N, C-alpha and C positions, 0 to 999 in steps of 0.2 A: 503494500499500500504505499509505503514511504516513496517509493520510485514515482509516483504518479503526483507527488505532493506539489514539487517545483514547477513541474509543466503547466498543472492545473492551475496554481496561482498566478503564473505568467499569463496564460489566457484569459483566465477572468479579469485580471486587473487591467489588461489591454482592452478588452470588451467593454468593461463599465467605463473606463476613461474615455474610450473612443465614443460611444453613445451618450454619455454626460454632454461631452463638448459639442455634439452634433444637436443634441437637443436644446442645449443654450444657444447656440448659434440661430438654428430655426426660429425659436421662440423669442428672442431679442435683436436679432440683425435682420434687415431687408437685404434684399440681393444687391451685389455690387458694394455694400456697406463694408467698410474696413478699419482697422486700428493699427497704428503704427508702434511696432514693438520694439525694434532699433532700427529707427530713421527709416531709409527706404531699403533696408536690406532685410528685413523681417517683420512682414504684415500678416494681420489676420484680415483674410479677404472672403466673404462669403460668397461662393458660387455653387450650382450643382451642376451635375452631369448625368447624362441618360446612359452613360456607357463604360467604359473601361477605366482602368486607373488612371491617376493625373490628368482627368480632365478629357480624355479621349473618348468619341462617340463610337456608337456601333449600330448601324442599320435600322433606324426608328423603330417602330412600336414592337414589330415582330422579332427584329435584332435584339431588343431589350429582353424580351421574354425567353428569346433562345439563350442570350448571355446569363440572366439569372439562373435561368434551369441548370445550364452547365456550371456555373458557380456552385450550385448546390450539391450537383454530382460530384464535382472535384473537390469540394471540401469534405465530402462522405468519405472520399478514398484518402484523401490527407488525414482524416480522423484514424480511419483504419489502421494506414501506414504508422500513425505515431503511436497508437496503442501496442502494435505489432514491437516496433521498436522498443517500447518502454519493458514490455514483457521479455524480450531477448536481449536485453541489457546492451543497448547499442551505446555509442560514445553520448556522454552528456550533454556534450555541446550540439551534436547533430540533433538530438531530441528537443533541447531548448529553441534551436533555430527554427525546426519545423514547428514549432508551439506556437512560435513568431508569426509564421506563414498562416497558420490554421488560425490563428486569433484575427489576424488582419482580413482573411477569406471572410470568415464569419461576420466582422464588424461591418462589412461592405454588402453582405448578402442581407444584413437585418433592414438596411436604408432600401435596397432595392425591391425587396418582398412586402415590407411592411409601411415606408413612410408615405406611399401614396393612398393608403387607408387612414393613417394616423393623422395625417397633417393637411391643412387647405394649403393651395398655392402659396408660394413665397413670391413677392414682387420687389419691384425696385422702390415701393411707397411704404410699405408696412411689413412686419414680421409674420409668420405664418401662425395658426393657431392650432392647439392639440386637440383632436376630436371635435370638429367644427361640427356645428348643428347640421349645416348644408351638406356635410358628408367631405370625405378626402378629395385630393385632385386627380386621384386616379384610381386603379384597382389592384388587387393583390399582383404581386410579382412585376409592377410596372412603376415602382416608385424612383425617385431620383437619390443618387449619392450625393451626401454633402461633404463639400471641401471647402477648406480655410486656411492652409498654409501657403504662404507667397513669399518665396525666399530669392529674389532677383539679385543675387549678390555681384555681378558684374553687369553695369548697365553702361552703355555708349553707342557707338555706331562702328560697322565694318569699314575698314579702310576702302577707299574708292577704286584701290586695284583688286578688292577681293572678288573672286568669281562669283557670279549669280545676284549675291547679296550686296555688293559695292556699295557703300553710301547708306545703307540701310540700317535701320535701329538694331543694337545688338542688346539683348536680354539674357542672361544666365543668372539663374535658372527660372524659366518661364512657367512652366506648369503650376497648378495649384491643386494641392493635395491635401490628403487627411492622416489622422494617426493610425489608422488601418493600412493605408498604403505604406505608410513608413515602416510599419511593422513586418510587412510583406518584403520589403526592399531589403531590409536590415538582415532578416533571415535568409534571403536568397544569396545576398551577398558574401555574407558569411559561412555559408555551405560553399560557394564559391572558392572562398579563400583558402578554406580549411578542409577542402575534400580530401585531400592526400592523408592527412592527420585521422580524420574520421574514418574513413574507410579501410585505411591501413591495419587499424586495430581489429576491425572486422575481419579482415582477409587473413591477419595472424592468427585470430580466434579459430577460424575455420580450419586452416592448416594444423594448428594444435590439435582440435578435436579430432581430426581426421587421422592423425598420428597415434593418438592414444587408440583409436578403434582397430588399426591396423597393429597395434602390439598387442592388443588383447585376442 
């Protein structure tokens, strides 16, 4: 049971923090409203998207439904893999990073599955309301994902000699994202960076177990 404790608390904490922040944004900010946290380099900027992470869009209402259902299937698969890894004592770092990915995926699934029913439409003039009398802005599985973190660390213009974009505005990092997106990104990046360490131990464990069987 102890093996489940840290991954469970990581998932629980990320989900709660992600949803509390999104609820506060929906109920207290209008679309496009923003608060500058660190000058022009770290901004809370309320926006919503119908599609994938970091504000990307995907195929209208049908695409939205397909994407939401795909997310649910994917998160079920990740959850199964996470339980399997915990039971078979995989590297703790791998388990924790997979927990981050699972929590992030779950956070965005909650938005896209339920927010269309829970809230009315956010506008550029006023915040949304929870459980509005007139009903939600959409149906189940057709909610919009709430994004709020905007970190345009580098701002300026491309040099005039730069191909295609010469003289145009340069902003890095442009996408607006949320806590769930961050959890997914951190989990994926950490697995890619430490994959040799994570999977080396598993390979050594398999070889060691096989040697024991042969000796017997």
